[in-house]
N, C-alpha and C positions, 0 to 999 in steps of 0.2 A: 586471796583466795577465787577463783573464777565461780562465777554463780552459773548452776547448771542451768541450762534452757529449758524452759517449759512450753506449753502449747500458748500461754499468755503471752509469751514473748513472739510467737510465731503470729498471733493474732494481731498483735501491735504492729509488728513488722509489716502486715499484708493489709492493714486497716479494714480486718473483717471481725466477726464475732468468734469467740473462744469456741462456741458451738459448731460453727462453721469447719475451723480447724479439726474439733474432734472426729466430726462425721467424715471429712476428708480423709484424714489417717485411718479411721474404722472401714473404710469401704464403702460408706453409707450411697447407697444407689441415686438419689436425688441430689448430689453434689454433682455441678457440670463437670467435664473433663479439664476445662481450663483453669477453673479453681483448684480442682485435685491438683493437677501439675503444679499450679503456683505454690501451693501448701508443701508438697513434697522436696520442690526446689529450695524453700525458703528453709525447711527442717534440716535439709543436708547441709545449705549454706551456715546455719546457726548451730550446727553440731548437735541436733537434738538426738535424743535417745528416749525412747518411751519408758516409764516406770511401769515396770512388770509385776511390783507388788502391788499396785494400786489397781492394775487390770486384773490380775488374780483376785482380789478382794472383791471387785466388782463382779466378776464373772464367777467365782466360786471354784475355779480351777487355776493349776499353775502350769501345765502343760508340761511337766516334768514327771516321768517315771521312776522309780527306783529299781535297779537291778542288781540283785545278790548272786555272786559266783562264787564257789569255793577257790578259784584261782584263775588269772589270766593268764598265767605262763603257759596253759594248756592251749594248745591251738584249737581244740574242740571249743572249749568256752569264748575263746577269742571271736570265732567264727559266728557262735551264736550271738554274741552281743552286737558283732556288725551287722548281721541281719535283721536284729531285732531294729537298730536305729535305722537301716534303710528302709523298713517296713511302717515306721512310724512318721519319718521326716515328713512325707506329704500332708500329714494331719496336724502338723504343728507341734508334734511333741518331740521333747529331748529326753536323754537318758541321765540318771547320776548313778555310777557305780559303785558298788562297795563289794570289796573281796573278805570274805570270811576266813580265809587261809586254813579250810578246815578245821575251824574251831568253833563250837557253839556257842561259847561267850562271846566271840566275834562277830556271830551272826545276829544274837540278841542286840548286841550294839547297833547291829547294822539296822536293824528294823525299828529301833527307837530314834535312830539317828535321821533316818529316811523320813518317819511320820513327823518329826520335828520340823522337817525341812518342808512339810505341806506338800509331800508329792502326790499325785492323784491317784497312784496305784503303785504296786509293787510285783515284781517277777521275781522268782528266788528259784535257786536249785539248792537243795540242803548240803551242808557239810558232813564229813564224814561220822561226826560226833553226834549228831543230832537225832536224838530219840525222843524227846519229850518236846513236842512243837506248840507249845502253849504261847509262847511269844508272837506266835503270828494271828493269835486271835484277835489282838488288838487292830490289826488291820481291818479283819472282818467287822469288828464291832464299830469301826468309824466309817465303815459302808464303802470301803474305798475296795476297788477290784485287787484280788490277790490271784497269781497265776503261777503254779508251779511247772518246772519243766526239768526232764532228764532225771533228777532225784527228788522223788515224791514222798508222801507218806499219807498212807490211807485215812488217819484219822482228821485230816483236812478236807472237807468236801468242798473243793474249789476246782475251778479248771484246771487242766494239765495239758502237757505236751510231753510225751515220752516216747521211747523207742521200746519196740518188741522185745525186751531182753530175754525172754525165755527163748524166742525165736533165734537171736542173736548167739546165745551160748549153744544150742541145738546145731545151729550152721556150723559155727567154728569146730565142733566136735566132728560132725559129719565130714567136715572136710579133710579132717586129719586122718580119718577112717578110711575115707575113699581115695586117701594119697598112700594107704599100706598100712599107717601107724595102728598098733593095737593096743600099747599099753601107754595110755594117756594120761598125765599127771595135770593137775590144776593148782595153779598160785595166784591166791585172791586175798582180800581184805578180811581181818575178822570184824568188822564193826558191821552191823545188822542195818544195811542199805538194800532197800528192795531191789534195785537194778542188779545190784552184783549176786544177791539171792536168786533171782530169778535167772540169771546167767549160768550159775550153778546147777540150778534145776535143769535146766537146758541141756547142760554137759551130761547129769545124770541121766537123764531120758533117751539122750541118743545113745549112750552106752547100751541101755537097757533094750532098744530099738534093735541093735545091731549084734544082740547077745553077745555083749563083752562084759567081762566081769568089772565090778565096781569096786575098788581097792581102797579104803577110807584113808589109808597110810599115803595115797597117792595127791590127798587133797592138803595143800599147805596154806594156814591161814597167817596174815600178818599185816601189813600195810601197802600202800601202792606207792611205789619209788623205784627208782634204779637200783637203790640199795636193797630193797626188799625182794627184788627179783633176783638178784646176785645169791642173797641168802636162801631164797627159797630153792634155786637151781642147785646150788650145793647141797643143803638136805637130800634132795630128790637123788642126785647122783651118787651119793654116798648109800644109800637104801639098798637091802638086800634085793628089791624088786625094782630095778633101775628102769625108768620109764623111757621109751622111745620118742615121746612126743610131749610137750609141755603147752598148755593154755595158761596164758599170763590176763589177769582181770582188766589190765588196761596197757595202753603201748609203751608207756615209761617202766613199767614193770618188767615186759617183755623185752626191754632192751636191755635191762639188768640179767635177765635169763640168758640173752644171747652172750653178753660180754662175759658171764661165768662159763658159759660152753666153750666160748673160744679160747679161755685160759685153759682148757683143760682137754683140747683140742678134740673136743665133740661139736664142733662147728655144725650148725644147722646148714643143711636138712637132715644131715647124719642123725641129730636128734631133732625133731620138728618143733617149732615155735610159732604162736599165732596171739597175736593181742587183740584189742578192742581202741576204736575212736579213729583210726587212719590219722594220725596225729602227722605234720609236716614232715616230720625228719623219717618216718618209717620207709619211705620210698629211697632215700639215698643212704642209709647205713649198710654194711657189708656182713653178711646178706641182706637184701631189702626184706622186709618184714611184711609177712602174710597178717591182715587185720580184718576186723568187721567196722564196715563204714556206718558210723553213727546218725551221718547226714545233718550236720548241725547248721547249716545254711537253710535247710527247710525246717528245722526245729524253732530256728529263730523267726523265721519268715513266719511261722503259723503262731509263735506267742505274739508278735505283733497283730495279727489278725485276731486273734482270739481276745486280746485286749481291746482293739477298738471294736467288737462286736459286744463284748462285755458291758461296755459303758453304755451301751445304745439298748441293752435288753433290759426287761423287767426283772425283779429279784426272784419273780415266781418259775422264770423259763428254766428249762432243764440244762444242767451243768455239762459242758462240753469237756469230753476227754480224748485227745486226738493222740494216737497211735501210729508212729512211724516206722516204715518197713527197713530193716538193716540189710544191708549186701555185703558179700564177700569181695576182697580185693586180695586175689592170690599173687604171691610173689615167692621169691628164692627160700625163704626161711621153712617151707613146707613142701618144696622140690619142684616149684614152678620155675620152668627155664625163660629168663626174660630177655 
């Protein structure tokens, strides 16, 4: 078995002290350019790789951040992850990704696993099942930064990056009303997650502001998936008070709604449909899907900036809660001609 190259081997190769090699590799300013160049060339020639664990023990940091998301299948979360990585790379941080798959048990295990990996902090978006958030308290106890994004919880007094979800729900409803729809239904999750509750509140507020009646039978609670969208649309179409438009709590659910409507020859915009997230597929399905853009790239960039700011701040400083503005993407499913 080949022996792993150490700084002692580089020092012997160049006939210099171990401390000189260490300082050259660490960028110590007192080392001459010629010596630094010689050390780097020898390190490359001898296939030297630094002992990151030893460096971490010495500095107290691993320069690794744990990121927990419900799923990477959604373009929304994938975009956030990409922007977090971009925002951290110049500071030397890398991420370890953990999917909860919308399971609180998996999320608990994720927190435990990441802490055991000695991450310097955790960023997380909660699973649909998460109501008790005590498993995140261990992160705070260990004095590691904890940042929640998109799906957050009021019991955790930590920095957050969220969308103005009330405004997003209001905006989606207002758009349908302004397109001429009057009997607007809503298909959403039964899980008590703040962002979905806020969107529903925005829907109700818009109906009230435009003097349209709120029919509780028009609100279908279930899951968030194509299957749930199909189920919700089918139930609404069979009701006595058939809606002329349907808001879905996310784009996957909206896709299911459209599929069901097309099966019964009620293809949007005959019945209007709008979703949330502006998933990659939403512009390419037929009809193209109107949606609320949640700006995941901005959300990820803000998470990275918030983390870097948090590790430099004193604990007594005010907790930052960043709120991102939603925007409407109007397409064919609500009567927009493209």
